[in-house]
C-alpha positions, 0 to 999 in steps of 0.5 A, a space after each residue: 605677401 609675404 609675411 614670413 620667417 622673421 617670426 613664425 608666422 608673420 614678417 612686415 618691415 618698414 621705415 619712413 625716410 626719403 633717400 637721396 639715391 633717387 631724389 632727383 630721379 629722371 627716367 630714360 625709357 628704352 625704346 620698344 624695338 623688341 616686338 614678338 608674336 605671342 601665342 594662343 590668342 595673342 596677335 600681332 605686334 603693335 604698330 600704333 605706338 600707343 602708350 610708347 612715348 619712350 625717349 631713346 637710350 642716351 648715346 654712348 650708354 654702353 654699360 656692362 653692369 647689371 642693367 645691360 642684362 635687361 632688354 629693351 622694352 618689348 611691345 606686343 598686341 593681344 586679344 583677351 577673351 573674357 566672359 562677355 567679349 574679345 578685348 584687344 590690348 597692347 602689352 609693354 614689358 620694360 623698364 623705367 630707370 631711376 637717377 640720383 642727384 649726381 646723374 647716375 642711374 641707381 636703378 631699373 624698375 620692371 613694369 608690365 603695362 596692359 592698355 586697351 586699344 580704342 580706350 574710351 576718355 576717362 578710362 581708369 589706370 591702376 598701378 599694382 604691386 605685391 608686398 613682403 616687403 621683398 615680393 614681386 608682382 607676379 602673385 596679382 599679375 598671374 593670380 588676379 588682375 592680368 589678361 593671363 592667369 595661372 590656373 591651379 585647378 578647381 580646389 586652387 592648390 595645384 602647384 605641380 602642373 598649373 596652366 596658363 590660361 585666358 583670365 575671364 575676370 581680368 581687371 583689363 575689362 575696366 581698367 588699364 594695368 601697370 604692374 610694378 616690381 619694386 628694387 630687388 624683386 621680379 627683374 627690378 635691379 639697383 646698380 649695386 648691393 650697396 645702392 639697393 639698400 637705400 631703397 629698403 625702407 617704408 619711406 625710400 620704397 614709397 618714394 621710389 615707386 611714386 616716382 616710377 608711377 609719375 614717370 610712366 604717367 608723364 611719358 604716356 600722357 595719362 595725367 587725365 586718367 583716374 588713377 588707382 592703386 592696388 596692393 596686396 598684404 604689405 602692398 596694402 600698407 605700401 599703397 597708402 604710403 605711395 598715394 601719400 607720396 604721389 600727393 606730396 612729392 609728384 603732385 598726383 592725387 589718386 582716385 582710390 586704393 584696393 587693399 587686399 589682405 593688408 597690413 594696416 595697423 602693426 600694433 594690432 597685427 602683432 599683439 595677438 600673443 600679448 594683448 587681448 584686443 589683438 587675440 580678439 581680432 584674430 579669433 574670427 579667422 581661426 573660427 572660419 577656417 575650422 568651419 572650412 575644415 569641417 565643410 560647414 561654412 556658415 556666415 551665421 556661425 562666423 558672426 557668432 564667433 565675432 560676437 563672442 570674440 569682442 565680448 566674452 572672449 575679450 573681457 576674459 583675456 583682459 581680466 584675471 585668469 579664469 578659474 573653476 567652471 568659468 574656466 572650463 566653459 571658456 576654454 571649451 568654447 574657444 576649443 570648439 570654435 577653433 578646433 584646437 584642443 582644450 588642453 592647449 587652449 588652457 595652457 595658453 590661457 586662451 591666447 591662441 597666437 600660432 598654436 593653431 598651426 600645429 594643433 588645429 588637427 593635431 590628432 592627425 599629425 597635420 599643420 595648417 598654414 597661417 596663410 590659409 588656416 583651412 589648409 592642412 598638410 602632413 606634419 613633416 616633424 610630428 615629433 616637434 612641438 615647434 613648427 619647423 615646416 615650410 609653409 604649405 602655401 607660401 613655400 608650396 603651390 604659390 612658388 609656381 608664380 615665379 617660373 610661370 611669369 618668367 616663361 610668360 614674359 619671355 614667350 608671350 611678351 617677348 621680354 628676354 633676359 638671362 636675369 633670374 625672376 625674383 619672386 620672393 627676396 628674403 634678403 629684402 625683408 631681412 634688411 628693411 628699415 622699420 623706424 620712422 626716419 629710416 634708421 635701424 632699431 624700429 619695430 614692425 609694430 610701429 607700422 600704421 597706415 590709418 593716418 594716411 587713410 584719414 589724410 587721403 579721405 580728408 584732402 581728396 573728396 572723390 577718394 575711395 578705399 576698398 579692403 578685400 580679405 579672406 575669412 580664413 587668413 591668419 596672417 593678416 586677420 580680417 578683424 583688424 581691417 574691420 576694426 580699423 574701418 569701424 573706428 574711422 570718423 563717419 564723416 570721412 568713411 561713410 559711403 567711401 570705405 568698404 570691407 569685402 570678405 571672401 572665402 579663402 585665405 591671404 591669397 583667396 584669389 587662388 579659389 576661382 569662385 572667390 576670384 570672380 567674386 572679387 573682380 565683380 566687386 572691383 568693377 563696381 568699385 571703379 564705376 562708383 557703385 561699391 555697394 554695402 561692405 560685408 557685415 553691414 
């Protein structure tokens, strides 16, 4: 999350550079003095001090800048009712501070940690973040892994009156959790606007999050715990970069990464409008979405679409423009698979790019969401050929995550601040540095995490990777991840890299059934029983 408005359906931004703004960052973590009883199944404030090895504020720290609006850490005890047990845990909502070489604090990073009481030795510790760049972790937090979850109803699309309930599929059953908001998202803040810009790039971002993870691990004596990363969308790309930064800069080796709907290779993701391979990797997701719209979802038909995409479709797009009966048959086949009218397919010569947004249900004047191409709403601008509408998923029901998390943090976790919780920071996305060295002038198509994945598999023999995606995700089509995984050396990937597919789109976990299936697969991943990848 959230590939959005820089181009019609996708936004990714990145750079690769280390910034001196936090080169020698040292943490001063606030003491957990703000303890608050929680509601519903939540119990009493913690008295154990577990996970709270927090040095006190520096004497005389009376700044009245933005940091003074962030309260001290809040520590509370809770009980989670899962499908199989009642699990007691300690929650910490707080901040970690990064410092520059001159000793000045450059940023405070907001995080929420959930740690099982009475945990067994060797219990995993997972650090999670979303993407954007510019998205806070509330999506994964209240959407998938946390002990409390925002219920959108049986169809996963009820944003007007969602309810916060216990998460029966919380990953807290099998791993402790630390959810991190990067600078300028959530309640994470830099010392100033100019300092904040030092964090907006691939290298700077990865370095700051790696440092935050290292500080948490050291302050809470979790070095012996197996450590995992979970990232969604750009966060999947981020996870690979953070794992490399942890290894190279902090001396911490991660045991595995779970990527949800990830960006992995920009050249494949942003080539669907010009290059046959990019278009071919997009096609199966559009076919899956059409099956969902017709209420005729079929794995067999999706496999046929995959076969067509990588054979006749790819070869035809790569060759000269077809003509006559051959062209008519080809365009008719693409139209039948995707629901896009044959005239539109013919006009684009089979390169569908964003045509599906306005034309998948053109007779009904509806637009579909790139985040879930099976999800259609009334077109607010039916007279326009261009897509001018807000996205019905990103700008629709999922916006509820921001307000819900702010309320949850205040009322159940006891973290009270007058700062607004920033769910999506478009200014971060707009200002992201994409070049490898962090200068302006790079392009999103240069983004690549494949080398990081290969290196991690090579130098960490126990490292595992799971990629999880929704069939009808048109923002980061699953075909790209499958292509990348298929082209990893078998000597590295065999038995260690898997792709799992679920019904739904980019945020497929808003569907309760898909969320449950993913949590089941994640449990197997953490226990070393990843199982066969989808499609094998």
